[in-house]
N, C-alpha and C positions, 0 to 999 in steps of 0.2 A: 500591731502595728507593724505594717511591710518591711521586710525585711529587707535594706538597700543593696543596689548590687556597687559595683566598684568597676568604673569602666577602664581598660589598660590594652596591652598589646602583647600581642603571640608569635608564634612561629606556627604556623597551621602545616601540615599535609594534606596537598589539596587531593592528591591521589596517588595509589601507590606510582613508584617508580624513580628515575635517576634524582640526583639532588637538587635540579631544575623546579621540581615540583614543591618544594619549600617555599612558602611567601610569610609576610610580614601581615597581620590585618588585626583588628578592633577583635576584643576579648574583655570579657565581663566574668566577675568572680561573684560570688553571694556574700554576705555578710557573714561571720563567723557564728557558728553556733554553739551552746555548751560546751565548754574544756577546747572550743579552736581558737585559734589565731589567724590574722591574717597577715601574709609575710610579703613586703614590696624587697621583689627580685631584684637583685642588683649583679647580679652574673651568675652561669649557669654551667654546670660542665658537659662537655660531650662525650659517650659511650658509643660500643659498638651497637649495642641496643637500640640505639635512635636512629644508625643506619639500617639496623632491620628494620627496625617498625617504619621505618618511610619505603622498604622495600617492600613492605607486605606480609613480613617472615613472621613478627615477633608484635603481633597485636598487644595493645594495653589492657590489664586485667577488667573485667566485669565491674563497672561502677567509678571506672575512671575514664576519664576523656579520651576520647580515640583518636584526635587526628592533631591534635599538641603534644609532641612528645616533649623530653626531659625527662630526668631520673635523680635528680641532685640540684640543690639549689645553695646561694648563701645570699643574704640581705637582712634586710631591719626588719620588727614587728610593726605595724602598722596600726593595727586594730587587735584587741581582746575582745574574746568572748564572754557569756558568764559564768561564773565558776572558776577562771582561769587565775590560777596560784603560782608566785615564783617566775612571772613573766610579766614584761612591763612594754608599753610602745617605747618605741626606740634600741630597746635590744637590738644585738647583732646578734644572730642567729643561723646556723644550715642544717643542712636534713636531706634524708633520702625522701624519693617520690615513686607510685605506680606512674608516674605520668603527667604532663603538664607543665614541667617547669621550667620550660623553654617558653616564659613569659613573665610579664611585669609583676603578677600577682598568684598566688595562692594559700589557698584557704586549707591547713592540716589540724592536727591534733597535737594539743603541746605537749603530750608525751614524746612526741617525734623530733622536738626541737633540741638542737644540741647549739650547746655558745659557741659562737666565733673565741677564739682564744686571744687573749691581750695583745697586743700588736701584729696579730696579723689581717692582713690586709683582705677584703673580700672576694677579689677574684680566686686570690690559690684556696681560700676557705671552698669556693664550689669548685673545687675539685678533688675535695677531699672524701665525703660521705661515700658516694656509691663503690668506691675501691676499697676506701680505707673499712667500712663495711663487711665487706664482702669478703676481705684476706681476713680480718680479725675473725669472723664467723667460723669462716671455712677453716681455717690453719687451728684458732687455739678453740675454739669452742665446741667444733666437730672431734679435727684430727690431735687435737691436744699436744700440739708440739712445744715439746719442753730441752733445757739444760742440754747441750751435748747433742740433740739430733741434728741429722743435715735430709736438708730439706729439696729436692729440685724442683724450679719455678720457671715455667714454658713462659715466652714471651715477656724475657724479661726486659725492653723496653718500653711495654706497657704501661699505662695508666695500672692495672693489677701487678704487674710485675715490679715496678719501681714500690709501689707501696707495700707490697709483698718482702720482696729482700728486706727492706726495712725495717720491718718488724720483725720479721725471723731476726736479724741482728741484733735487735734488744733486747729478744730473750731468751739471747746467748745459747741458740742455735746456728746451726751454718746453711748458709744458703749459695746454691748452684743453681744460676740462670741457666736458660737455652736462648735462643736466637737465630731465627733466618736469614740475621741480617748482619756482616762483618760489623760497620761501624756500630752498630747496636752494641754487639758484642763489646769492643773496646770501651764505648763507653758506660756500659754496665759494670765492668772491673774497676775502671774510674770510682763509679758513683756506691761503690761499696758491699757488693757482691763476693763472697770468697771467690767461688769461680765463675766462667761462664763458659759453656759450650756452645760451637757452632753447628746448628741442624744444616747436616747436610743429605740433599733428598730423604727426606722424613726418617733419617738415622741420628741417633744421639746415644744409645746406651751403652756401647761399647767406649765413646768418649767419656760418659759419668763415670763408669766403672773402672776406670785410668785415674779418675780423680775421688771415687769412693768404692774400693773395692768390696768392702760388703754390700753394696747398693746402699741407697737412700730410704730413709724412714716413711718420706712422706712425699708424692709429687701432685704439685698443685698445676691442675689442665686446665689448658683453657680452650683446647683444640677439638678431642673428641676423637672420635673413629680413628681420624689419620696417625694416630699417635697410639693409641691403645694397645700395640705388643710391644714396643720401645718403651711404656712407661710400665708394662709387668715388668720384662728383662731389667729394668733401674731398680727398682725396688728390693729391699733386704727382705730376709725372712721375716715375714711380719709384717710387714709395710704397709703401706694406705695409700691408693690411688683416689683423691679426689678429685671429679669433674667439675666444674663448673663452667665450662665453655663449649657449643660445640660445633666453631667456625670449619673446621678440618671433616664435619660430617658426623651424623648420628647413629649411622649402625656400625658396629664391628664386630668382627669373628675372633669370638674367644676362646681360650684354650682353657678348660676347666680343671685340666690335669695340672696343669702351670697354678694355678691359684690355691689348688690344695695341697702342692709341693708345697709352696710361697709363703701358704697359710696367709693369704694377702686380703684384705677389704679393700673391698673396689663401691665408692659409694658418687652419688650426687648429690649436688647443690644449687637450689636458685632462690633469689631475696624478692624477685618483684612481685610477684605472686600471693607471699606470706601473708596471712590473716593478718589485720593491725596488730590485732594482742603478741602476737610473736613478734613484728618490729618495734611494739611499744618496747617490749622487752629486750632486745639486742639495744635499742638505742641507749638506755640507760644503763646496759653493763658497758658498752662502748663509751659511755662519758666517764665510767668508772674506773675502765681499764687504759683504753686509749688515749682521751682526751689529754691528760696529764704529760703523755709523751710528746703529743703537737704542742703543748703549750712551752713545755721545755725546749722545744725543738731539736728533740732526740730523734725524730722523724718527721718529715717533713713534704707535702703534696711536690710532686714534679712536674710543673708547669711549663711546656715547652714554649706558648705562646696563649695572650690574651688578646683575641679577637672581637671584633665590634659586631653585636649579632646581626646585624644588616648583611654580612659574610658568613651566612651559619652555610649556605650551598657549597660555600668553597670551604670551609671547615671539615663540610662532610667527606667531600673528594680527596683532601690531604690525610685524613683516618684510613677512608678506605684505599688510598694507593699505599698505604704503610710508611708514611713519610713521618708520623710522630714517634715523638721519644716522649714517654711520659704522657700529659694529658693536655688536651686545646681545652679551652673556657671561651667561651662566648660573656660579652658583654655587653649591657644595655647602657652603659655611659662611655663605651671607649670609643 
């Protein structure tokens, strides 16, 4: 029997360019195959990667739809394929995607699904997967953050920053944030960061050292080249710089002597392009370690606003203008 397709709607990137190139059009998805489900998406979180993809700077991985952005979604299962166990039609779910989440439908493997905690609304859930997966993997699976350590988290008011601050605090570690925006510094202090420094002309290491004289154990960096030297100055002996974003450039000058003297580690991490099996294993670990915190509301997504999907261009403008604290979520029903 020929597999049936489902017709829905999606946000397309007509061509690389400004937010005006985004447009809503009909979209069809195939029926789920073995161990796959079709999710009816109700809301999707907006991320910097979506803006980069729109501009032609961050193409989707091979095998992923190229002109429909979206890295995270929330909704309910609309159809299950053969061999699916543990999931049923109607189950509320969320998850990460390599692309294509800015659509009303998506087909994903069952091992990439995360149940939405009881009592949490779908729009809030849509702001969880990309940032909380990224932070959990980077800080706890790679940098092994533990009780009593101090972590410097850049862009404290971003989706990544707000998630990282909460998870670090929940782990019994100390969270120091940074921001270039004075109003975000104050808001981050009120939101639970142990301290927050204002970045002035790219400088922050001295301010960090006044708050943690020995230096921080881990730096979670979304900026890249522009912050590299200050990051090294902020680290303690044996500290770990973990780069997960390159908004401030890709190429930095490095002092190998400084690395040697500090016995520092520098590593990078990206989630989107990882193989399916790695993402599946991360998803299961996330369900085990982080989902209970979300269910108890020990940590929560910080959602500035839920906007109608028809306002996707305006959402891109606001995110690129650095006007957002936490996450913007786009809803098909708002």
